[in-house]
MIVEXPA-524480 format. One line per field, with one value per residue (C-alpha): z, y, x. Coordinates in pm, whole numbers. Layout:
MIVEXPA-524480
Z = (Z, ...)
Y = (Y, ...)
X = (X, ...)
This chain:
MIVEXPA-524480
Z = (4, 82, -236, -446, -277, -357, -718, -753, -595, -835, -1130, -1021, -983, -1320, -1488, -1319, -1431, -1789, -1782, -1654, -1906, -2199, -2157, -2445, -2367, -2622, -2379, -2167, -2219, -2549, -2485, -2185, -2176, -2239, -1963, -1975, -1829, -1773, -1883, -1742, -1899, -2110, -2313, -2021, -2053, -1866, -2032, -2215, -2168, -2351, -2193, -2302, -2217, -2320, -2409, -2318, -2488, -2326, -2593, -2863, -2662, -2789, -2684, -2905, -2744, -2497, -2344, -2058, -1753, -1588, -1342, -1074, -821, -766, -905, -1251, -1400, -1743, -2015, -2362, -2677, -2729, -2957, -3151, -3216, -3026, -3114, -2864, -2756, -2725, -2693, -2678, -2618, -2360, -2351, -2146, -1831, -1554, -1495, -1188, -1113, -1031, -1243, -1188, -1487, -1569, -1894, -1943, -2216, -2294, -2549, -2555, -2278, -2024, -1888, -1793, -1606, -1556, -1235, -1173, -1218, -1179, -1338, -1261, -1530, -1547, -1343, -1494, -1499, -1579, -1952, -2170, -2369, -2645, -2683, -2868, -3205, -3321, -3610, -3680, -3482, -3475, -3253, -2993, -3064, -3147, -3280, -3114, -3165, -2952, -2911, -2621, -2675, -2423, -2189, -1914, -1917, -1790, -1965, -2032, -1803, -1960, -2176, -2278, -2238, -1953, -2079, -1863, -1933, -1904, -1800, -1511, -1445, -1449, -1568, -1712, -1763, -2096, -2141, -2430, -2411, -2231, -2425, -2652, -2587, -2700, -2768, -3081, -3219, -3010, -3190, -2990, -3023, -2745, -2750, -2548, -2569, -2544, -2862, -2847, -2540, -2449, -2329, -2205, -2350, -2178, -2299, -2042, -2019, -1709, -1606, -1279, -1188, -1235, -1472, -1709, -1870, -2199, -2281, -2283, -2560, -2560, -2799, -2860, -3018, -3275, -3548, -3795, -3864, -3956, -4109, -4147, -4276, -4511, -4356, -4018, -4037, -3877, -3565, -3539, -3571, -3437, -3430, -3178, -3296, -3213, -3231, -3517, -3823, -4016, -4030, -4219, -4323, -4413, -4514, -4730, -4768, -4941, -4994, -4631, -4529, -4788, -4703, -4344, -4447, -4658, -4349, -4154, -4434, -4437, -4758, -4821, -4593, -4721, -4603, -4244, -4168, -3892, -3929, -3757, -3616, -3720, -3731, -4007, -4321, -4423, -4526, -4619, -4798, -4941, -4761, -4825, -5081, -5239, -5289, -5417, -5184, -4893, -4916, -5184, -5096, -5209, -5231, -5595, -5675, -5545, -5512, -5781, -5700, -5720, -5854, -5732, -5873, -6008, -5712, -5442, -5267, -5439, -5228, -4927, -4807, -4519, -4731, -4774, -4849, -4964, -5086, -5283, -5238, -5388, -5512, -5712, -6093, -6205, -6103, -6279, -6388, -6110, -5824, -5625, -5782, -5559, -5301, -5245, -4985, -5142, -5174, -5227, -5414, -5436, -5730, -5643, -5851, -5995, -6143, -6528, -6613, -6482, -6557, -6380, -6131, -6170, -5904, -5693, -5673, -5411, -5545, -5551, -5632, -5784, -5674, -5817, -5605, -5736, -5936, -6148, -6505, -6674, -6499, -6358, -6163, -6246, -6002, -5890, -6245, -6381, -6704, -6873, -6801, -7062, -7033, -7384, -7256, -6984, -6810, -6506, -6405, -6045, -6010, -5712, -5921, -6062, -6276, -6576, -6679, -6947, -7064, -7103, -7447, -7455, -7448, -7778, -7640, -7396, -7275, -7227, -6949, -6846, -6755, -6690, -6419, -6350, -6235, -6501, -6668, -6929, -7077, -7296, -7526, -7681, -8059, -8094, -7956, -8206, -8024, -7769, -7658, -7602, -7308, -7234, -7115, -7038, -6735, -6679, -6594, -6919, -7034, -7354, -7534, -7856, -8034, -8187, -8568, -8594, -8430, -8696, -8501, -8246, -8051, -7909, -7609, -7595, -7448, -7320, -7035, -7015, -6867, -6870, -7211, -7431, -7691, -7886, -8163, -8403, -8608, -8983, -8988, -8827, -9032, -8810, -8532, -8339, -8155, -7867, -7892, -7796, -7588, -7297, -7398, -7394, -7663, -7796, -8051, -8258, -8458, -8763, -8936, -9189, -9537, -9599, -9348, -9150, -9142, -8878, -8740, -8717, -8339, -8303, -8202, -8049, -7748, -7829, -8155, -7988, -8081, -8436, -8319, -8017, -8131, -8393, -8630, -8737, -9066, -9275, -9523, -9846, -9684, -9563, -9874, -9854, -9485, -9561, -9825, -9590, -9469, -9097, -9068, -9278, -9000, -8799, -8829, -8768, -8989, -9021, -9188, -8985)
Y = (1, 233, 142, 223, 569, 643, 548, 779, 1067, 1008, 1007, 1342, 1501, 1372, 1517, 1855, 1838, 1772, 2042, 2298, 2199, 2222, 2598, 2833, 3156, 3331, 3286, 3568, 3958, 4093, 4478, 4521, 4856, 4884, 4942, 5251, 5179, 5480, 5456, 5650, 5985, 6005, 6250, 6487, 6825, 7149, 7255, 6951, 6584, 6298, 6128, 5790, 5539, 5188, 5085, 4723, 4596, 4353, 4226, 4451, 4772, 5070, 5426, 5714, 5967, 5996, 6298, 6361, 6576, 6712, 6981, 7061, 7004, 6685, 6854, 6856, 7159, 7133, 6905, 6808, 6805, 6490, 6216, 6064, 5690, 5621, 5321, 5072, 5312, 5683, 5949, 6327, 6594, 6853, 7186, 7510, 7326, 7485, 7366, 7162, 7098, 6776, 6717, 6473, 6326, 6093, 5965, 6003, 5845, 5739, 5659, 5700, 5451, 5508, 5754, 5587, 5714, 5555, 5576, 5868, 5897, 6190, 6312, 6593, 6833, 6899, 7201, 7502, 7496, 7711, 7782, 7557, 7709, 7583, 7641, 7951, 8003, 8279, 8464, 8740, 8872, 9154, 9296, 9451, 9288, 8962, 8875, 8557, 8345, 8088, 7934, 7955, 7606, 7634, 7901, 7655, 7773, 8117, 8445, 8507, 8784, 8836, 8656, 8719, 8605, 8588, 8714, 8615, 8741, 8425, 8629, 8821, 8600, 8909, 8824, 9060, 8977, 9118, 9115, 9196, 9392, 9172, 9309, 9041, 8774, 8447, 8096, 8067, 8230, 8498, 8729, 8973, 9194, 9181, 9503, 9666, 9357, 9377, 9289, 8971, 8836, 8499, 8498, 8239, 8304, 8144, 8203, 8223, 8284, 8359, 8326, 8345, 8000, 8067, 8093, 7838, 7859, 7696, 7535, 7786, 7833, 7982, 8278, 8499, 8841, 8935, 9190, 8993, 9061, 8739, 8800, 8519, 8743, 9037, 9370, 9282, 9501, 9825, 9620, 9450, 9751, 10013, 10385, 10379, 10366, 10030, 10162, 9928, 10075, 9747, 9480, 9163, 9092, 8758, 8648, 8802, 9177, 9383, 9747, 9810, 9679, 9881, 10197, 10166, 10071, 10390, 10594, 10433, 10525, 10894, 10894, 11167, 11126, 11053, 11265, 11189, 11021, 11129, 11120, 10839, 10898, 10596, 10488, 10231, 10264, 9905, 9637, 9280, 9154, 8840, 8612, 8841, 8772, 9064, 8997, 9189, 9355, 9602, 9973, 10188, 10207, 10570, 10696, 10594, 10270, 9916, 9616, 9342, 8987, 8933, 9292, 9575, 9830, 10177, 10411, 10127, 10289, 10621, 10916, 10700, 10939, 10730, 10412, 10333, 9958, 9707, 9348, 9288, 8962, 8638, 8565, 8884, 8853, 9221, 9544, 9827, 10163, 10424, 10180, 10365, 10710, 10994, 10759, 11019, 10827, 10484, 10347, 9975, 9769, 9387, 9217, 8863, 8545, 8547, 8902, 8859, 9201, 9514, 9888, 10149, 10415, 10784, 11030, 10782, 11036, 10849, 10491, 10340, 9982, 9747, 9381, 9059, 8750, 8410, 8213, 8507, 8388, 8713, 8985, 9030, 9301, 9421, 9675, 9758, 9825, 9625, 9432, 9143, 8797, 8806, 9170, 9264, 9513, 9774, 9845, 10064, 10271, 10394, 10764, 10773, 10682, 10972, 11070, 10875, 10535, 10285, 10030, 9674, 9569, 9312, 9572, 9618, 9792, 10073, 10032, 10305, 10563, 10353, 10661, 10896, 11149, 10998, 11189, 11053, 11334, 11124, 10795, 10570, 10361, 10034, 10020, 9729, 9933, 9926, 10061, 10334, 10343, 10667, 10892, 10685, 10982, 11231, 11462, 11320, 11516, 11428, 11690, 11516, 11193, 11014, 10791, 10470, 10431, 10151, 10347, 10453, 10599, 10871, 10798, 11025, 11242, 11089, 11399, 11579, 11817, 11733, 12073, 12018, 11867, 12066, 11832, 11544, 11336, 11129, 10839, 10794, 10550, 10800, 10823, 10945, 11190, 11150, 11415, 11615, 11476, 11813, 11956, 12157, 12098, 12400, 12242, 12419, 12166, 11899, 11676, 11484, 11219, 11128, 11271, 11315, 11496, 11249, 11275, 11503, 11483, 11799, 11819, 11725, 12085, 12181, 12406, 12460, 12656, 12876, 12607, 12734, 13048, 12931, 12580, 12508, 12227, 12033, 11832, 11621, 11786, 11887, 11837, 12192, 12286, 11981, 12054, 12423, 12340, 12102, 12229, 12169, 12129, 12444, 12650, 12647, 12981, 12819, 12522, 12430, 12143, 11901)
X = (3, 291, 469, 165, 138, 502, 455, 152, 353, 655, 425, 268, 616, 721, 408, 484, 842, 746, 490, 749, 1017, 778, 695, 844, 1033, 809, 527, 677, 643, 792, 808, 1039, 1217, 1591, 1844, 2085, 2425, 2654, 3019, 3317, 3392, 3710, 3928, 3906, 4080, 4056, 3738, 3598, 3507, 3339, 3033, 2903, 2636, 2551, 2194, 2114, 1800, 1552, 1320, 1191, 1171, 1363, 1452, 1333, 1573, 1854, 2043, 2291, 2249, 2558, 2678, 2929, 2655, 2450, 2136, 2310, 2129, 2302, 2192, 2303, 2095, 1868, 2004, 1718, 1689, 2017, 2235, 2383, 2665, 2588, 2872, 2871, 3132, 3067, 3250, 3290, 3373, 3562, 3922, 3994, 3625, 3435, 3126, 2838, 2659, 2364, 2210, 1832, 1620, 1276, 994, 627, 574, 855, 1117, 1443, 1752, 2100, 2297, 2521, 2909, 3147, 3480, 3718, 3855, 4229, 4324, 4495, 4876, 5172, 5233, 5443, 5726, 5950, 6321, 6428, 6599, 6824, 6659, 6898, 7198, 7452, 7722, 7483, 7148, 6980, 6631, 6497, 6187, 6015, 5664, 5422, 5281, 5002, 4871, 4786, 4422, 4507, 4578, 4953, 5066, 5409, 5668, 6019, 6378, 6636, 6973, 7266, 7623, 7828, 8137, 7983, 7679, 7469, 7120, 6856, 6484, 6365, 5984, 5759, 5433, 5181, 4880, 4739, 4997, 4863, 4985, 5201, 5513, 5682, 5942, 6146, 6462, 6723, 6932, 7209, 7432, 7806, 8011, 8222, 8045, 7891, 7527, 7279, 6932, 6634, 6269, 5990, 5608, 5406, 5032, 4845, 4964, 5331, 5622, 5767, 6115, 6217, 6545, 6830, 7096, 7437, 7485, 7792, 7786, 8051, 8111, 7904, 7543, 7339, 7002, 6748, 6469, 6519, 6438, 6582, 6893, 6736, 6631, 6971, 7196, 6959, 7014, 7303, 7666, 7801, 8162, 8245, 8415, 8384, 8115, 8018, 7660, 7520, 7167, 6899, 6891, 6618, 6547, 6466, 6804, 6997, 6798, 6912, 7269, 7287, 7193, 7473, 7712, 7607, 7408, 7153, 6845, 6498, 6200, 6122, 6457, 6695, 7066, 7257, 7596, 7800, 8167, 8097, 8309, 8411, 8160, 8186, 7877, 8032, 7777, 7482, 7209, 7025, 6653, 6361, 6110, 6108, 6124, 6278, 6655, 6686, 6332, 6269, 6456, 6412, 6643, 6659, 6767, 7148, 7207, 7417, 7171, 7241, 7261, 7249, 7552, 7542, 7671, 7750, 8015, 8157, 8208, 8586, 8605, 8343, 8325, 8006, 7798, 7930, 7584, 7556, 7579, 7541, 7708, 7516, 7646, 7700, 7613, 7880, 7841, 7960, 8129, 8402, 8588, 8566, 8918, 8883, 8617, 8621, 8448, 8334, 8337, 7986, 7987, 7946, 7813, 7987, 7987, 8188, 8075, 8162, 8276, 8460, 8743, 8959, 8911, 9258, 9204, 8950, 9017, 8880, 8850, 8972, 8725, 8588, 8628, 8531, 8739, 9084, 9272, 9623, 9767, 9414, 9293, 9000, 9036, 8852, 8990, 9266, 9351, 9250, 8993, 9030, 8694, 8760, 9051, 9025, 8998, 9222, 9532, 9724, 10025, 10152, 10018, 10103, 9838, 9955, 10052, 9764, 9493, 9307, 8995, 8914, 8552, 8300, 8387, 8687, 8907, 8622, 8711, 9056, 9366, 9590, 9780, 9963, 9844, 10061, 9841, 9969, 10023, 9778, 9481, 9191, 8883, 8802, 8437, 8237, 8331, 8644, 8852, 8577, 8629, 8984, 9292, 9480, 9722, 9838, 9773, 9863, 9630, 9776, 9808, 9552, 9273, 9018, 8720, 8731, 8412, 8147, 8250, 8593, 8757, 8446, 8520, 8893, 8976, 9356, 9402, 9638, 9774, 9627, 9789, 9585, 9729, 9745, 9447, 9204, 8889, 8598, 8522, 8201, 7989, 8117, 8473, 8632, 8341, 8500, 8863, 9103, 9322, 9628, 9755, 9591, 9827, 9685, 9890, 9622, 9690, 9328, 9093, 8886, 8511, 8374, 8020, 7816, 7859, 8225, 8318, 7981, 8015, 8390, 8407, 8665, 8919, 8906, 9084, 9291, 9413, 9674, 9598, 9913, 9878, 10106, 10335, 10163, 9815, 9751, 9556, 9336, 9251, 9205, 8946, 8752, 8411, 8499, 8872, 8910, 8757, 9086, 9261, 9599, 9682, 10051, 10225, 10438)
């Protein structure tokens, strides 16, 4: 009886067990609401952070929107915009936070049936800090000044109060704090000029920036002043040299130079001032520009003309009265006419290797020597006189040389204005000379000269304004006289070896017709009648046969 009862009980349990195991999950609710799980904030800065939440679905229920509430107090009065139809992971960036502040946040979402909230978390923004500063670099430098540059990388979340550079004299350990105007200082590139340095002195330069939190120094560098100006940017020369006399009589300049640099350099060399400029008392008289590069741009160097790339332009150093010696840039290819016009105290000019086009300057009355550096394939210097590379052409005779001079036998051509304004009184020309260009001897101190037999043409203005010229002899091959040959010459004797009168242009004797009365024309034997019957030569009152 007891066994029967146990069997009945077991059968009932088995039936119940089968009934329980046979129920389907789909028999439960299908529209349970999702769960919002808040995730930790990340990418936290002083003023921003990223908030995120995970949406865990239970069945087919969805959220139609979600947003975040946040604030520096538990009531979290700030909220983000709603995100519609959110995905499984929701993120949003919040801004305008306060540095060093703890914020609470919570995610809130819902649909037409329910309003859901996550739990709460918190994060703390990064507090403000001192600024961060890069190391500095030397932009341009000179004997008593340097232009530096450095970066304020970050302001630390506070306004920059001041910035600048500590300058320590490494000889005396004396340190000076140089600052720039604090108005408007922001992160980014800082450029400043450090002045009142001592020439030939070693300095430690350390950049700094300061805010309300404190001051940060960048990495320092060692810098030494010298008598060389190094320019990284054209136009820096006025800032580097300034208006105070450095005491240097000579200086070297390297780097790019434009019209602004040369305008200032001209002031240092006592050139005529432009409107609005003040005179600068300067000892400078010797300049080495061998490492400089002339570029376009900047101001007009003389009020009307501008620099051209790699060119010593006309007037670039005109009337620089203090200039005594100069080496032009190695990179220059052209030296234009009258680049040094009126440099009355210039004594030495050095032509560098890349000059391939050159014309002389007038009124350099004390120029004693024109030198040519090694490597120039077009020009050469002999005893301070400029010739082409094989000495067949003379291009520029220095006005500071005086007395008697004999041209080398190799010379066959005298180029335009080559002896203009020189102090030479007697010039011996080689017999092989075939050509003399216009104005070659104009304004010179020649007293007498004999033309070689092979010379056929007497070019325009050859002896114009030679105030001391008394005697000229022309060879037997002479055939032509150009305009203004004798303009301003007080000649006493002209000797002609040509049996037939050479052609004379209509203006050969213009402005000097007194010669027909005061000068004696000497002609070959038995040629007097021919010259007397010539329309122009026949105007001389005194014609005598040799």
